[in-house]
C-alpha positions in Angstrom: 15.3 20.7 -53.9 14.8 24.1 -56.0 18.0 24.9 -57.7 18.4 27.6 -55.3 18.7 25.5 -52.1 21.3 23.2 -53.6 24.0 26.5 -54.0 23.2 27.3 -50.6 21.8 31.3 -51.4 18.2 32.0 -51.9 17.7 34.4 -54.9 16.5 37.8 -53.8 14.7 40.6 -55.4 17.8 42.3 -54.6 19.8 39.8 -56.4 17.8 40.3 -59.5 17.6 43.9 -59.5 21.5 44.0 -59.5 21.8 41.6 -62.1 19.2 43.8 -64.2 21.0 47.0 -63.6 24.4 45.3 -64.5 23.8 44.0 -67.5 22.2 47.1 -68.3 25.0 48.8 -67.4 27.3 47.8 -69.1 24.9 48.1 -72.2 24.7 51.4 -72.2 28.2 51.7 -71.6 29.3 49.8 -74.7 26.9 51.9 -76.5 27.9 55.0 -75.4 31.5 54.5 -76.6 30.2 52.9 -79.7 28.3 56.5 -80.9 31.6 58.3 -79.0 33.4 56.5 -81.6 30.9 56.9 -84.7 30.5 60.2 -83.9 34.2 61.7 -84.0 35.0 59.5 -87.4 32.3 60.9 -89.7 33.6 63.4 -92.0 30.7 64.7 -92.7 27.4 64.7 -95.0 28.1 64.3 -98.6 25.5 67.2 -99.8 24.8 70.2 -97.9 21.5 70.3 -98.6 19.5 67.7 -100.9 17.1 70.0 -102.3 19.5 72.7 -103.9 21.3 69.4 -105.0 18.4 68.4 -106.6 16.9 71.6 -108.2 20.6 71.7 -109.2 20.5 68.2 -111.2 19.1 69.9 -114.5 21.7 72.0 -114.8 24.4 69.0 -114.1 22.5 67.1 -117.1 22.8 70.3 -119.5 26.6 70.7 -118.6 27.5 67.0 -119.5 25.7 66.8 -122.3 27.7 70.2 -123.6 30.6 68.3 -122.6 30.3 65.4 -124.1 29.8 67.6 -127.5 33.1 68.6 -127.0 34.6 65.6 -127.6 37.3 66.9 -125.6 39.9 64.4 -124.5 41.4 64.6 -121.1 44.4 62.5 -119.8 45.4 62.4 -116.2 48.4 60.5 -114.1 48.5 60.5 -110.4 51.4 58.1 -109.2 53.8 58.4 -106.4 53.2 62.0 -105.4 52.8 63.5 -109.2 50.2 64.4 -110.7 50.4 65.2 -114.6 47.6 66.1 -117.2 46.6 67.0 -121.0 43.7 68.1 -122.8 43.0 67.5 -126.1 40.1 69.1 -128.3 38.1 66.8 -131.4 40.8 67.8 -133.2 43.6 66.9 -130.8 45.0 70.4 -130.5 46.3 71.6 -127.3 43.0 73.8 -125.0 44.3 77.1 -124.2 43.2 79.5 -121.9 41.6 77.2 -119.4 42.1 76.6 -115.5 42.2 73.5 -113.5 41.2 72.2 -110.6 42.7 69.0 -109.4 41.0 67.7 -105.9 41.3 64.3 -104.9 38.2 63.3 -102.7 38.4 60.6 -99.8 35.4 57.8 -100.4 34.8 57.4 -96.7 36.0 60.9 -95.0 36.1 64.3 -96.8 38.5 65.8 -93.6 40.7 63.9 -95.6 40.7 65.6 -99.2 43.6 66.7 -100.7 43.8 69.9 -102.8 46.4 69.1 -105.9 48.3 72.3 -106.5 49.0 72.3 -110.1 50.7 74.6 -112.6 50.5 74.5 -116.3 53.6 73.5 -118.3 52.5 74.1 -121.7 49.1 75.0 -123.5 46.7 72.3 -122.7 49.0 70.7 -119.9 49.6 70.7 -116.3 51.6 69.1 -113.3 51.5 69.2 -110.0 52.0 67.2 -106.4 49.9 65.0 -104.6 50.3 64.7 -101.1 47.7 62.1 -100.1 48.1 58.2 -98.3 47.4 55.6 -100.2 44.3 53.9 -100.7 41.1 54.8 -102.9 40.7 58.2 -103.9 38.2 60.0 -106.5 40.0 62.1 -108.7 37.5 65.4 -109.6 39.1 67.1 -112.5 37.4 70.9 -113.8 38.3 72.9 -116.5 36.9 76.4 -116.1 37.4 79.2 -118.6 35.8 82.9 -117.4 34.4 81.0 -114.5 32.3 78.4 -116.7 32.8 75.1 -115.9 33.3 73.5 -119.3 34.7 69.7 -118.6 34.4 67.7 -114.9 35.2 64.2 -114.6 35.4 61.9 -111.8 37.3 59.1 -111.5 38.5 56.5 -109.1 42.6 56.0 -108.8 44.6 54.0 -106.5 47.3 55.8 -104.7 50.0 53.1 -103.4 
């Protein structure tokens, strides 16, 4: 005896079609919700234009070499909502006339990036408050003078 005769109902074309449609209906529904969740949680691209970033690479390389030649010592601390930075020249003197930009970049979601509001606390020294949640962040520090970037640093920090 055939298996379908034992069950009592024969397998027809309609039964196979219903099973087929139910299977792919479940797959398409799951894909719909997974794609929707992925698009809703996507924080954006790292670079707006990879072509422009490639063209800027040589300038970044030159700026990095000039930064290394200055031998500046920049010491930054981020802990419990507080930010402190001290910048010294190669001779150990505080650096004057600089503007500081400090940003916490989230490694996987740019929508969570947080700008650190800083105020000078003396020559070559700044402090500020950090409004970012716990976890791993990239601390991006830039020191500029008259619109020219003289120092840039990107460091991974862990906030608790």
